[in-house]
VEXNUZA-981780 format. One record per residue (C-alpha): residue in three letters; chain; x, z, y. Coordinates in steps of 0.2 Angstrom, whole numbers. Each point is the difference from the previous one (the first is absolute). Example, Ala and Ser with C-alpha at 12.3 -4.5 7.8 and 13.67 -1.06 7.14 Angstrom:
REC   rest   kette       u       w       v
REC    ala       A      62      39     -22
REC    ser       A       6      -3      17
END
This chain:
REC   rest   kette       u       w       v
REC    unk       A    -270    -130      73
REC    unk       A      13       5      12
REC    unk       A      16     -11      -1
REC    unk       A      18       4       5
REC    unk       A       2      -1      18
REC    unk       A      12     -14       6
REC    unk       A       7       0      18
REC    unk       A      -2     -16       9
REC    unk       A     -11     -15      -1
REC    unk       A       0      -1     -19
REC    unk       A     -16       5      -8
REC    unk       A       0      13     -14
REC    unk       A       1      -8     -17
REC    unk       A     -17       6      -6
REC    unk       A      -8      -8      16
REC    unk       A       8     -17      -4
REC    unk       A      -5       1     -18
REC    unk       A     -18       4       5
REC    unk       A       0     -15      12
REC    unk       A       7     -12     -13
REC    unk       A     -14       6     -12
REC    unk       A     -13      -2      13
REC    unk       A       6     -18       3
REC    unk       A       1      -4     -18
REC    unk       A     -18       7      -3
REC    unk       A      -7      -9      15
REC    unk       A       8     -17      -5
REC    unk       A      -6       2     -18
REC    unk       A     -18       4       6
REC    unk       A       0     -15      11
REC    unk       A       6     -11     -14
REC    unk       A     -14       6     -11
REC    unk       A     -13      -4      13
REC    unk       A       7     -17       3
REC    unk       A       0      -4     -19
REC    unk       A     -17       6      -3
REC    unk       A      -7     -18       3
REC    unk       A      15      -9      -5
REC    unk       A       0       7     -18
REC    unk       A     -17      -9      -3
REC    unk       A       8     -17       4
REC    unk       A      16       2     -10
REC    unk       A       4      -4     -18
REC    unk       A       1      14     -13
REC    unk       A      19      -1       0
REC    unk       A       1       2      19
REC    unk       A     -12      14      -1
REC    unk       A      11       8     -13
REC    unk       A      15      -2      12
REC    unk       A      -8       8      15
REC    unk       A      -6      14     -11
REC    unk       A      18       3      -5
REC    unk       A       6      -1      18
REC    unk       A     -13      13       5
REC    unk       A       6      11     -14
REC    unk       A      18      -2       5
REC    unk       A      -5       5      18
REC    unk       A      -9      15      -7
REC    unk       A      15       6     -10
REC    unk       A      11      -2      16
REC    unk       A     -12      11       9
REC    unk       A      -1      13     -14
REC    unk       A      19       0      -1
REC    unk       A       0       4      19
REC    unk       A     -12      14      -3
REC    unk       A      10       7     -14
REC    unk       A      16       0      12
REC    unk       A     -10      10      13
REC    unk       A      -6      12     -14
REC    unk       A      17       3      -7
REC    unk       A       7       3      18
REC    unk       A      -8      18      -2
REC    unk       A      11      10     -12
REC    unk       A     -10      12     -11
REC    unk       A      17       8      -7
REC    unk       A      18      -2       2
REC    unk       A      15       1     -11
REC    unk       A      17       6       9
REC    unk       A      13     -14       0
REC    unk       A      13      -1     -14
REC    unk       A      17      -9      -1
REC    unk       A      -1     -17      -8
REC    unk       A      14     -10      -9
REC    unk       A      18       3      -4
REC    unk       A       7      16       7
REC    unk       A      13      -4      14
REC    unk       A      18       4      -6
REC    unk       A       3       9      17
REC    unk       A     -12      14      -7
REC    unk       A       7       2     -18
REC    unk       A      19      -3       4
REC    unk       A      10      16       0
REC    unk       A       7       6      17
REC    unk       A      18      -2      -3
REC    unk       A       0     -19      -4
REC    unk       A     -11      -3      15
REC    unk       A      12      10      11
REC    unk       A      15      -9      -6
REC    unk       A      -9     -17       2
REC    unk       A      -4       5      18
REC    unk       A      18       4       4
REC    unk       A       5     -18      -4
REC    unk       A      -7      -5      18
REC    unk       A      14      11       8
REC    unk       A      12     -12       8
REC    unk       A      18       3      -6
REC    unk       A       8      -3      17
REC    unk       A      -9      15       8
REC    unk       A      10      15       5
REC    unk       A       0      14     -13
REC    unk       A     -11      12      11
REC    unk       A     -13     -14       2
REC    unk       A       0      -4     -19
REC    unk       A      -2      19      -4
REC    unk       A     -15       1      12
REC    unk       A      -8     -15      -8
REC    unk       A       3       6     -17
REC    unk       A      -8      17       4
REC    unk       A     -15      -9       7
REC    unk       A      -2     -10     -16
REC    unk       A       1      16     -10
REC    unk       A     -14       8      10
REC    unk       A     -10     -15       2
REC    unk       A      -1      -4     -18
REC    unk       A      -3      17      -6
REC    unk       A     -15       3      12
REC    unk       A      -7     -17      -3
REC    unk       A       1       3     -18
REC    unk       A     -10      16       3
REC    unk       A     -13      -9       9
REC    unk       A      -1     -14     -13
REC    unk       A      -3      13     -14
REC    unk       A     -12      11       9
REC    unk       A     -15      -8      -7
REC    unk       A      -5      -6      18
REC    unk       A       6     -18      -3
REC    unk       A     -11     -15      -5
REC    unk       A       5     -18      -5
REC    unk       A      -9     -15      -6
REC    unk       A     -17       6       6
REC    unk       A     -11     -11      12
REC    unk       A       6       9      16
REC    unk       A      18      -1      -5
REC    unk       A      -1     -19      -5
REC    unk       A      -9      -5      16
REC    unk       A      12       9      11
REC    unk       A      14      -9     -10
REC    unk       A      -8     -17       3
REC    unk       A       0       4      19
REC    unk       A      19       4      -1
REC    unk       A       3     -16     -10
REC    unk       A      -9     -10      13
REC    unk       A      10       8      15
REC    unk       A      17      -4     -10
REC    unk       A      -4     -18      -2
REC    unk       A       7      -5      17
REC    unk       A      12      14       2
REC    unk       A      16      -7      -7
REC    unk       A      14       7     -10
REC    unk       A      -1      18      -6
REC    unk       A      10       9     -13
REC    unk       A     -15      13      -3
REC    unk       A     -13      -2     -13
REC    unk       A     -15       7       9
REC    unk       A     -12       9     -11
REC    unk       A     -16       9       5
REC    unk       A      -5      17      -8
REC    unk       A     -15       9       7
REC    unk       A      -1      19       2
REC    unk       A     -15      11      -4
REC    unk       A       0       8      17
REC    unk       A     -14       1      14
REC    unk       A      13       0      14
REC    unk       A       2     -16      11
REC    unk       A      18      -4      -5
REC    unk       A      12     -13      -7
REC    unk       A      18       1      -4
REC    unk       A      14     -12      -6
REC    unk       A      16       4     -10
REC    unk       A      17      -7       1
REC    unk       A      -3     -10     -17
REC    unk       A     -16      -8       7
REC    unk       A     -14      11      -7
REC    unk       A     -14       0      12
REC    unk       A     -11      16      -2
REC    unk       A     -17      -2       7
REC    unk       A     -13      15       0
REC    unk       A     -18      -2      -4
REC    unk       A      -4       8      17
REC    unk       A       8     -15       9
REC    unk       A     -10     -12     -10
REC    unk       A     -16      10       3
REC    unk       A       3      -1      19
REC    unk       A       7     -17       5
REC    unk       A     -14     -12       6
REC    unk       A       6     -16      -7
REC    unk       A      14      -9      -9
REC    unk       A      10      -5      16
REC    unk       A       2      18       4
REC    unk       A       6       4     -17
REC    unk       A      12     -15       1
REC    unk       A       8       7      16
REC    unk       A       3      17      -8
REC    unk       A       8      -8     -15
REC    unk       A      11     -11      11
REC    unk       A       5      16       9
REC    unk       A       5       8     -16
REC    unk       A      10     -15      -6
REC    unk       A      11       0      15
REC    unk       A       4      18      -3
REC    unk       A       7      -5     -17
REC    unk       A       8     -16       6
REC    unk       A       9      10      14
REC    unk       A       5      15     -11
REC    unk       A      -8      12      12
REC    unk       A      -2      14     -13
REC    unk       A      19       1      -3
REC    unk       A       5      -3      18
REC    unk       A     -12      14       5
REC    unk       A       7      12     -13
REC    unk       A      18      -3       5
REC    unk       A      -5       3      18
REC    unk       A      -9      16      -4
REC    unk       A      16       6      -9
REC    unk       A      11      -4      14
REC    unk       A     -11       9      12
REC    unk       A      -1      15     -12
REC    unk       A      19       1      -2
REC    unk       A       4      -2      19
REC    unk       A       9     -16      -2
REC    unk       A       6     -11      15
REC    unk       A     -12       1      15
REC    unk       A     -11      13      -8
REC    unk       A      14      13      -1
REC    unk       A      -5      17       9
REC    unk       A     -17      -6       5
REC    unk       A     -15      12       0
REC    unk       A     -12      -1     -14
REC    unk       A     -13      -7      12
REC    unk       A      11     -14       5
REC    unk       A       4      -4     -18
REC    unk       A     -18      -1      -5
REC    unk       A      -3     -11      15
REC    unk       A      14     -12      -5
REC    unk       A      -7      -1     -18
REC    unk       A     -17      -3       7
REC    unk       A       6     -14      11
REC    unk       A       9      -8     -14
REC    unk       A     -15       0     -11
REC    unk       A     -11      -7      13
REC    unk       A      12     -15       3
REC    unk       A      -2      -4     -18
REC    unk       A     -19       0       1
REC    unk       A       0     -11      15
REC    unk       A      12     -12      -9
REC    unk       A     -12       0     -16
REC    unk       A     -15      -4      11
REC    unk       A       9     -14      10
REC    unk       A      10      -8     -14
REC    unk       A     -15       2     -12
REC    unk       A     -10     -10      13
REC    unk       A      13     -13       3
REC    unk       A       7      -3     -17
REC    unk       A     -15       2     -10
REC    unk       A     -17       2       8
REC    unk       A       2     -14      13
REC    unk       A       4     -13     -13
REC    unk       A     -18       3      -7
REC    unk       A     -17      -6       6
REC    unk       A      -6      18       2
REC    unk       A      -7       5      17
REC    unk       A      13       7      11
REC    unk       A     -12      12       8
REC    unk       A      -2       9     -16
REC    unk       A      18       7       0
REC    unk       A      -5       9      16
REC    unk       A     -17       5      -7
REC    unk       A       9       8     -14
REC    unk       A       7      13      12
REC    unk       A     -18       5       5
REC    unk       A      -3       3     -19
REC    unk       A      15      10      -1
REC    unk       A      -5      10      15
REC    unk       A     -17       5      -8
REC    unk       A       7       1     -18
REC    unk       A      -2      19      -1
REC    unk       A     -19      -3       0
REC    unk       A     -10      -6     -15
REC    unk       A      -2     -19      -3
REC    unk       A     -17       1       9
REC    unk       A      -8      11      13
REC    unk       A     -18       4      -5
REC    unk       A     -10      15       5
REC    unk       A      -3      12     -15
REC    unk       A     -17       0      -7
REC    unk       A      -4      19      -1
REC    unk       A     -11      -4     -15
REC    unk       A      12      -9     -10
REC    unk       A       4      15     -11
REC    unk       A     -18       4      -3
REC    unk       A      -7      -1     -17
REC    unk       A     -18      -1      -7
REC    unk       A       1      19      -2
REC    unk       A      10       5      15
REC    unk       A       1      -3      19
REC    unk       A      16       5       9
REC    unk       A      -3       9      17
REC    unk       A       5     -12      14
REC    unk       A       7      15       9
REC    unk       A      16      -2     -11
REC    unk       A       4     -16      10
REC    unk       A       5       0      18
REC    unk       A     -11      -7      13
REC    unk       A      14     -11       8
REC    unk       A      17      -5      -8
REC    unk       A      17       1       8
REC    unk       A       4     -16      10
REC    unk       A      14     -12      -5
REC    unk       A      16       1      10
REC    unk       A      12     -11      -7
REC    unk       A      13       0      13
REC    unk       A      11     -16      -1
REC    unk       A      13       6      13
REC    unk       A       5      17      -8
REC    unk       A      17       8       2
REC    unk       A      11      -8     -13
REC    unk       A      16       7       6
REC    unk       A       3       9     -16
REC    unk       A      -8     -12     -12
REC    unk       A       8     -13     -11
REC    unk       A     -13     -13       5
REC    unk       A      -4      -6      18
REC    unk       A     -18       3       6
REC    unk       A     -14     -13      -1
REC    unk       A       1      -5      18
REC    unk       A      18      -3       0
REC    unk       A      -1     -10     -16
REC    unk       A     -14     -10       7
REC    unk       A       9      -4      16
REC    unk       A      16      -6      -9
REC    unk       A     -10     -11     -12
REC    unk       A     -11      -7      13
REC    unk       A      16      -6       9
REC    unk       A       6      -9     -16
REC    unk       A     -17      -8      -3
REC    unk       A      -1      -6      18
REC    unk       A      15     -11      -3
REC    unk       A      -8     -10     -14
REC    unk       A     -13     -13       2
REC    unk       A     -18       5      -6
REC    unk       A       2       0     -19
REC    unk       A     -13       0     -14
REC    unk       A     -17       8       1
REC    unk       A      -2       5     -19
REC    unk       A      -4      17      -6
REC    unk       A       1      -5     -18
REC    unk       A      11     -12      -8
REC    unk       A       4       6     -18
REC    unk       A     -18       6      -5
REC    unk       A     -13       7      11
REC    unk       A     -12       5     -15
REC    unk       A      15       9      -8
REC    unk       A       4       9      16
REC    unk       A     -18       7       1
REC    unk       A       0       5     -19
REC    unk       A      17       9       0
REC    unk       A      -4       9      16
REC    unk       A     -16       7      -8
REC    unk       A      10       4     -15
REC    unk       A      13      10      11
REC    unk       A     -15       9       8
REC    unk       A      -7       5     -17
REC    unk       A      17       6      -5
REC    unk       A       2      11      15
REC    unk       A     -15       9      -5
REC    unk       A      10       6     -15
REC    unk       A      16       1      10
REC    unk       A      -7      12      12
REC    unk       A      -7      11     -14
REC    unk       A      16       1      -9
REC    unk       A       8       6      16
REC    unk       A     -13      13       2
REC    unk       A      -6      -7      16
REC    unk       A     -18       3      -4
REC    unk       A      -9      -4      17
REC    unk       A      10     -17       0
REC    unk       A      -6      -4     -18
REC    unk       A     -18       4       5
REC    unk       A       0     -10      16
REC    unk       A       9     -15      -8
REC    unk       A     -12       0     -14
REC    unk       A     -15       2      12
REC    unk       A       6     -16       9
REC    unk       A       1     -10     -16
REC    unk       A     -17       7      -6
REC    unk       A      -8      -9      14
REC    unk       A       3     -17      -9
REC    unk       A       0       7     -17
REC    unk       A     -14      13      -1
REC    unk       A       0      11     -16
REC    unk       A      17      -6      -5
REC    unk       A       5      11     -14
REC    unk       A      19       1       4
REC    unk       A      -3       5      18
REC    unk       A     -14      13      -4
REC    unk       A      11       7     -14
REC    unk       A      15       2      13
REC    unk       A     -12       8      13
REC    unk       A      -6      12     -14
REC    unk       A      18       5      -5
REC    unk       A       5       2      18
REC    unk       A     -15      12       3
REC    unk       A       3      10     -16
REC    unk       A      19       2       2
REC    unk       A      -2       4      19
REC    unk       A     -13      14      -5
REC    unk       A      13       8     -12
REC    unk       A      12       0      15
REC    unk       A     -13       7      11
REC    unk       A      -4      14     -12
REC    unk       A      18       4      -2
REC    unk       A       2       1      19
REC    unk       A      14     -13      -1
REC    unk       A      -4     -14      11
REC    unk       A      15       1      12
REC    unk       A       7     -16      -7
REC    unk       A     -14     -10       8
REC    unk       A       1      -7      18
REC    unk       A      -9      10      13
REC    unk       A     -17     -10       5
REC    unk       A       4       3      18
REC    unk       A      15     -12      -1
REC    unk       A     -10     -14      -8
REC    unk       A      -6     -15      10
REC    unk       A     -14     -12      -3
REC    unk       A     -15       0     -11
REC    unk       A      10       8     -15
REC    unk       A       0      16      11
REC    unk       A     -17       3      -6
REC    unk       A       6       1     -18
REC    unk       A      14      12       5
REC    unk       A     -12      11       9
REC    unk       A     -12       0     -15
REC    unk       A      14       6     -11
REC    unk       A       5      13      13
REC    unk       A     -18       7       3
REC    unk       A      -5       1     -18
REC    unk       A       1      18      -7
REC    unk       A       7       3     -17
REC    unk       A     -17       2      -7
REC    unk       A      -8     -15       9
REC    unk       A      15     -11      -6
REC    unk       A      -3       5     -18
REC    unk       A     -19      -3       2
REC    unk       A       3     -17       7
REC    unk       A      13      -5     -14
REC    unk       A     -13       5     -13
REC    unk       A     -14     -10       8
REC    unk       A      10     -16       3
REC    unk       A       8       0     -17
REC    unk       A     -17       3      -9
REC    unk       A      -7     -15      10
REC    unk       A      15     -10      -7
REC    unk       A      -4       6     -17
REC    unk       A     -18      -5       1
REC    unk       A       5     -17       8
REC    unk       A      12      -3     -15
REC    unk       A      -7      10     -14
REC    unk       A      11      -9     -13
REC    unk       A      16       5       8
REC    unk       A       7      16      -8
REC    unk       A      13       3      14
REC    unk       A     -13       0      13
REC    unk       A     -10      13     -10
REC    unk       A      16      10      -3
REC    unk       A       5       1      19
REC    unk       A     -18       5       4
REC    unk       A       1      15     -13
REC    unk       A      18       4       7
REC    unk       A      -8       1      18
REC    unk       A     -15      11      -7
REC    unk       A      12      11      -9
REC    unk       A      11       2      16
REC    unk       A     -16       6       9
REC    unk       A      -7      12     -13
REC    unk       A      17       8      -5
REC    unk       A       8       1      17
REC    unk       A     -15       6      10
REC    unk       A      -7      10     -15
REC    unk       A     -17      -8       0
REC    unk       A     -15       6     -10
REC    unk       A     -17      -7      -1
REC    unk       A      -6      12      13
REC    unk       A      11      -7      13
REC    unk       A     -10     -16       2
REC    unk       A     -19      -3       1
REC    unk       A      -8     -12     -13
REC    unk       A     -16      -3      11
REC    unk       A      -1      -7      17
REC    unk       A      -7       9      16
REC    unk       A     -13      -8      11
REC    unk       A       6      -2      18
REC    unk       A      -7      15       9
REC    unk       A       6       8      16
REC    unk       A      -2      19       1
REC    unk       A      -4       6      17
REC    unk       A      -2      19       4
REC    unk       A     -19      -2       6
REC    unk       A      -5     -15     -11
REC    unk       A     -17       7      -5
REC    unk       A      -5     -16      -9
REC    unk       A      15       1     -12
REC    unk       A      -3      19      -3
REC    unk       A     -19      -5      -4
REC    unk       A       7     -13     -12
REC    unk       A      11      13      -8
REC    unk       A     -15      12      -3
REC    unk       A     -11     -14      -7
REC    unk       A      14      -5     -12
REC    unk       A       0      17      -8
REC    unk       A      14      13       0
REC    unk       A      11      -9     -12
REC    unk       A      -1     -16       9
REC    unk       A       4       8      16
REC    unk       A      15      10      -6
REC    unk       A       7     -15      -9
REC    unk       A      -1     -11      15
REC    unk       A       7      13      12
REC    unk       A      15       3     -13
REC    unk       A       3     -18      -1
REC    unk       A       0      -2      19
REC    unk       A      11      14       3
REC    unk       A      12      -6     -13
REC    unk       A       1     -17       8
REC    unk       A       5       8      16
REC    unk       A      13      11      -8
REC    unk       A       7     -13     -12
REC    unk       A       1     -18       5
REC    unk       A       5      -6     -17
REC    unk       A     -14       8     -10
REC    unk       A     -10     -15      -1
REC    unk       A      14     -13      -2
REC    unk       A      -5      -4     -18
REC    unk       A     -19       1       0
REC    unk       A      -2     -19      -2
REC    unk       A      14      -1     -13
REC    unk       A      -7      13     -11
REC    unk       A     -15     -11      -3
REC    unk       A      12     -12      -9
REC    unk       A       0       4     -18
REC    unk       A      18      -6      -2
REC    unk       A       7      11      15
REC    unk       A     -10      15      -6
REC    unk       A       6       0     -18
REC    unk       A      19      -2       6
REC    unk       A      -3      14      13
REC    unk       A      -8      12     -13
REC    unk       A      15      -3     -12
REC    unk       A      13       3      14
REC    unk       A      -9      16       5
REC    unk       A       0       6     -18
REC    unk       A      18      -4      -2
REC    unk       A       4       9      16
REC    unk       A      -9      16      -5
REC    unk       A       9       0     -16
REC    unk       A      16      -2       9
REC    unk       A      -4      14      12
REC    unk       A      -3      12     -14
REC    unk       A      18      -1      -6
REC    unk       A       9      17       1
REC    unk       A      15      -7      10
REC    unk       A     -12     -10      12
REC    unk       A       6      -5      17
REC    unk       A      -9     -11      12
REC    unk       A       7     -17       4
REC    unk       A       2       5      18
REC    unk       A      10      15      -5
REC    unk       A      12     -10     -11
REC    unk       A       2     -15      11
REC    unk       A      -1       6      18
REC    unk       A       7      18      -2
REC    unk       A      11      -4     -16
REC    unk       A      -6      15     -10
REC    unk       A       4       1     -18
REC    unk       A     -11       8     -14
REC    unk       A       4      18      -4
REC    unk       A      15       0     -13
REC    unk       A       5     -18       4
REC    unk       A      18       5       1
REC    unk       A       0       8     -17
REC    unk       A       6      -9     -15
REC    unk       A     -15       3     -10
REC    unk       A     -11      -9      14
REC    unk       A      12     -15      -1
REC    unk       A      -3      -2     -18
REC    unk       A     -18      -3       3
REC    unk       A       4     -17       7
REC    unk       A      -4     -14     -12
REC    unk       A      16      -9      -7
REC    unk       A       0     -19       0
REC    unk       A       7     -10     -14
REC    unk       A       8     -16       7
REC    unk       A       1     -14     -13
REC    unk       A       4     -14      12
REC    unk       A       5      -1      18
REC    unk       A       3     -14      13
REC    unk       A      17       3       9
REC    unk       A      -2      -7      18
REC    unk       A      16      -6       9
REC    unk       A      13      14      -2
REC    unk       A       8       4      17
REC    unk       A      18       5       4
REC    unk       A       8       3      17
REC    unk       A      18       5       3
REC    unk       A       5       3      18
REC    unk       A      14       9      10
REC    unk       A       0       7      17
REC    unk       A      11      -7      13
REC    unk       A      15      11       5
REC    unk       A      -4      10      15
REC    unk       A     -18      -8       1
REC    unk       A     -12      10     -11
REC    unk       A     -15     -10       6
REC    unk       A       8     -17      -6
REC    unk       A       2      -5     -18
REC    unk       A       7     -14     -10
REC    unk       A      -9      -6     -15
REC    unk       A      12      -2     -15
REC    unk       A      -9     -17      -4
REC    unk       A      10      -6     -15
REC    unk       A       2      16      -9
REC    unk       A     -19       3       2
REC    unk       A      -3     -17      -8
REC    unk       A      12       4     -14
REC    unk       A      -7      17      -5
REC    unk       A     -18      -6       2
REC    unk       A       3     -14     -12
REC    unk       A       7      13     -13
REC    unk       A     -16      10       2
REC    unk       A     -11     -15      -3
REC    unk       A       9      -4     -16
REC    unk       A       0      18      -7
REC    unk       A     -18       5       4
REC    unk       A      -9      -9     -14
REC    unk       A      12       7     -13
REC    unk       A      -2      18       7
REC    unk       A     -19      -1      -1
REC    unk       A       1      -8     -18
REC    unk       A      10      15      -6
REC    unk       A     -14      12       5
REC    unk       A     -13     -11      -8
REC    unk       A      -7      -6      16
REC    unk       A      -4     -19       1
REC    unk       A       4      -8      16
REC    unk       A      -1     -15      11
REC    unk       A      11      -3      15
REC    unk       A      -7      -8      16
REC    unk       A      14      -3      11
REC    unk       A       3     -15      11
REC    unk       A      18      -2      -5
REC    unk       A      -5      -1     -18
REC    unk       A     -13     -15       2
REC    unk       A       3     -18      -2
REC    unk       A      -8     -13      10
REC    unk       A     -15      -2     -12
REC    unk       A      -5      19       0
REC    unk       A     -13      -3      13
REC    unk       A     -13      12      -7
REC    unk       A      13      14       0
REC    unk       A       4      -4      18
REC    unk       A     -18       2       5
REC    unk       A      -1      16     -11
REC    unk       A      14       7       9
REC    unk       A      -9      -3      16
REC    unk       A     -15       9      -6
REC    unk       A       9      15      -7
REC    unk       A      12       2      15
REC    unk       A     -15       0      11
REC    unk       A      -8      14     -10
REC    unk       A      16      10       0
REC    unk       A       4      -2      19
REC    unk       A     -18       5       5
REC    unk       A       0      14     -13
REC    unk       A      16       7       8
REC    unk       A      -7      -1      18
REC    unk       A     -15      10      -5
REC    unk       A       4      19       1
REC    unk       A     -14       4     -12
REC    unk       A      -4      -9     -17
REC    unk       A     -18       0       4
REC    unk       A       3     -13      14
REC    unk       A      -5     -17      -5
REC    unk       A      13     -13      -5
REC    unk       A      -8     -16       7
REC    unk       A       5     -12     -14
REC    unk       A      -6      12     -14
REC    unk       A     -13     -13      -5
REC    unk       A      14     -11      -6
REC    unk       A       7      13     -11
REC    unk       A     -11      -2     -16
REC    unk       A       6     -18      -3
REC    unk       A      18       6       2
REC    unk       A      -3      14     -13
REC    unk       A      -8     -11     -12
REC    unk       A      14     -13       2
REC    unk       A      14      12      -3
REC    unk       A      -9      12     -12
REC    unk       A       4      15      10
REC    unk       A      -6      10      16
REC    unk       A      17       8       2
REC    unk       A      14      -8      12
REC    unk       A      17       8       3
REC    unk       A      11      -1      15
REC    unk       A      18       6       0
REC    unk       A      14       0      12
REC    unk       A      16       7       8
REC    unk       A       5       4      18
REC    unk       A      18       4       2
REC    unk       A       8       5      16
REC    unk       A      19       1       3
REC    unk       A       6      10      15
REC    unk       A      15      -7      10
REC    unk       A      17       6       3
REC    unk       A      -5      10      15
REC    unk       A      -5      14     -11
REC    unk       A      17      -1      -9
REC    unk       A       8       0      17
REC    unk       A      -9      16       4
REC    unk       A       5       7     -17
REC    unk       A      18      -4       3
REC    unk       A       0       7      18
REC    unk       A      -8      17      -5
REC    unk       A       4       1     -18
REC    unk       A      19      -1       1
REC    unk       A       2      15      10
REC    unk       A     -12      10     -10
REC    unk       A       8      -5     -17
REC    unk       A      17       6       7
REC    unk       A      -7      17       3
REC    unk       A     -10       0     -16
REC    unk       A       9     -10     -14
REC    unk       A     -14       1     -13
REC    unk       A     -10     -12      11
REC    unk       A      13     -14      -2
REC    unk       A      -7      -7     -16
REC    unk       A     -17      -1       7
REC    unk       A       7      -7      16
REC    unk       A       9     -14      -9
REC    unk       A     -15      -4     -10
REC    unk       A     -10      -3      16
REC    unk       A      13     -11       7
REC    unk       A       1     -12     -16
REC    unk       A     -19       0      -4
REC    unk       A     -13     -11       9
REC    unk       A     -12      11      11
REC    unk       A     -19      -3       0
REC    unk       A     -15       2     -11
REC    unk       A     -13      -9     -10
REC    unk       A     -18      -1      -5
REC    unk       A      -5      -6     -17
REC    unk       A     -19      -1      -4
REC    unk       A     -13      -7     -12
REC    unk       A     -18      -1       2
REC    unk       A     -14      -5     -12
REC    unk       A     -17      -4       7
REC    unk       A     -17      -2      -8
REC    unk       A      -7     -14      10
REC    unk       A     -17       1      -8
REC    unk       A      -4      17       6
REC    unk       A      12       0      15
REC    unk       A      11      14      -4
REC    unk       A      18       5      -3
REC    unk       A       3       6     -18
REC    unk       A      18       2       0
REC    unk       A      13       3      13
REC    unk       A      18       6       0
REC    unk       A      13       0      14
REC    unk       A      18       5      -2
REC    unk       A      12       3      15
REC    unk       A      18       4       0
REC    unk       A      17      -3       7
REC    unk       A       5     -19       1
REC    unk       A      16       5      -9
REC    unk       A     -10       3     -16
REC    unk       A      -9     -17       1
REC    unk       A      11     -12     -11
REC    unk       A      -8     -14      -8
REC    unk       A       0       9     -16
REC    unk       A      -8      15       8
REC    unk       A     -14     -11       8
REC    unk       A      -4      -7     -17
REC    unk       A       0      18      -8
REC    unk       A     -12       6      13
REC    unk       A     -12     -15      -3
REC    unk       A       0       2     -19
REC    unk       A      -3      19       2
REC    unk       A     -15      -3      11
REC    unk       A      -7     -13     -12
REC    unk       A       1      12     -14
REC    unk       A      -9      13      10
REC    unk       A     -14     -12       5
REC    unk       A      -2      -5     -19
REC    unk       A      -3      19      -4
REC    unk       A     -11       3      15
END
């Protein structure tokens, strides 16, 4: 069993456990040998006592063995939030904004007060968007452990008016952030990479200082001053402004490093050197959590062997420059940070040498949880090579883990649909990838559309055979097989059902020719045909071994039969014609054709987090906008209150899942929102409905719980144009109206009406079958979008959806 690699002198945990077992076992055996004579001389009572002692030692050994066995995970359930929902998530935007403005000092100048007020408006809005994005976790083992490290750091810190609370972010990126209120946001990607608790503690100390010193608000104000050409920035070039902003941001990073060490980290017993070592971890954080050469056979199955030529013979070397050009960056480069921190540490006497203080076992546990989470995080973000390589690394310790194999199977299937659709431009070029994961990127790059589909079929069939009682694994295998057959228009004639003996055909191979003659004409023709076909079609023997499996062959035959029936339809178009070339069946644009579509009767729908955004452009700056935060909040609240009644009027039962309508005890609904939001975001990211939504295996439980497979998403985006447009109207419209008086009423209307536009939409999705069943989008002039108009449009769309 391969354990997690820990840098330094510490042994991997599994090695330590193994040694402890060996010591216990050795001691137990020696005790038994010593007692073999002693037992004959003791009383019955003593013999009974020693037997109990030996049984006790045996139980201890068995418990140790059980711990080792349990160290290998056979499955994994993604993390969920636990406990009361934090009020910062459920509270409406306006109260949070008003509460934040209380920190603005009364004696500040009016201009400064306005800047701070604007900061709180923006900060609270975008923080609220993050907290209700479905990406946040609380109360889970990772979050709780990080919170304990924060609490430990703060024990000797002193007075603070901030209530520091940790929330973890379901992101594979190496990052952490802090808000003005004291919320520490820590990514799963960071937990997966740091080597020990001491390194984590230094990161948290750094973020705490950012909050304590109000770096966010100061940075925002400085940015506005630079943009507005105030004081010393007046009339400077854009490059000089960018440099000034970069320099200011770097100063705050140096301060967070230095003060974080002095005021927090140095007061602990953590190893000072780990603060410096963390910078090395950051330098290589763009790489996976471990560097292992890929095994070219790891995607092989009992019925399929992937050609090793799909993998590169060598991988790109790792560069990781620490002295990169940071002149236009908000953070100093690693070398500069290291030198600054070394100077500070050198002034301190040698401190503690501990890597772990709070809980070493908990650290290793949550780190592995974060790594497992990243297998899904990469998949949700459509980073399929990263998802496969991350899962490959974890499978070294957890072979045949169902969760990891399922993620690889979904990555292969969804990638194959993108490859078939000739739409893989969103993926990073393999040539730009460093380290061993370059092998996986190269594999994905070299796979043809057909080979990608064949690989997906084989791997997902192997998963189905490994876990035959899992209906989802069978479903995804059938999806992969359908993709192969329908897109590539496969028939039984395209693949051989019997193998071909390994024979090399030479022009003057008389022995082979004689063998052909002896075998008879039919045998000779058959072998030559098969040999020729192998030379012409490298895929023709891809399923020879799989066809010997009754389960595979029966599903294959059923899919081929369904495809032949589908192909015989009068308006048949191939999947390639429809998906790649966008062709429509003949008569598609006729009303008679549209009526053929099956109508869907919606009896119940789950409404997911209605959205509303009102913003206005800044005068003379079209690229800059101001969000009308408070008005947005007010109108959104009115939609939340009206939606259930509108749906009831058209006989549609509804349930609203919205963070702002939860109380602290609605933990299950919070987790349900995370599942359905994951589904929606990934579904939107996919350009075709046949692309796999990675958390589809969680959908059945959601449907059963809410009694419907339909979810509804609705919202409004409203843009108000600034007075600059009216200024142009005034300049050019006035002379024109003087020469053409009939234009005067229209001219006056433009001047008194708000300029802009809006977009009002409603979508209803079938999350069981992965399709959009209703969508309606209205656009118009913003002058038309009163609150009453907005509600009228919403009700009109709901009526249309009910009659769909």
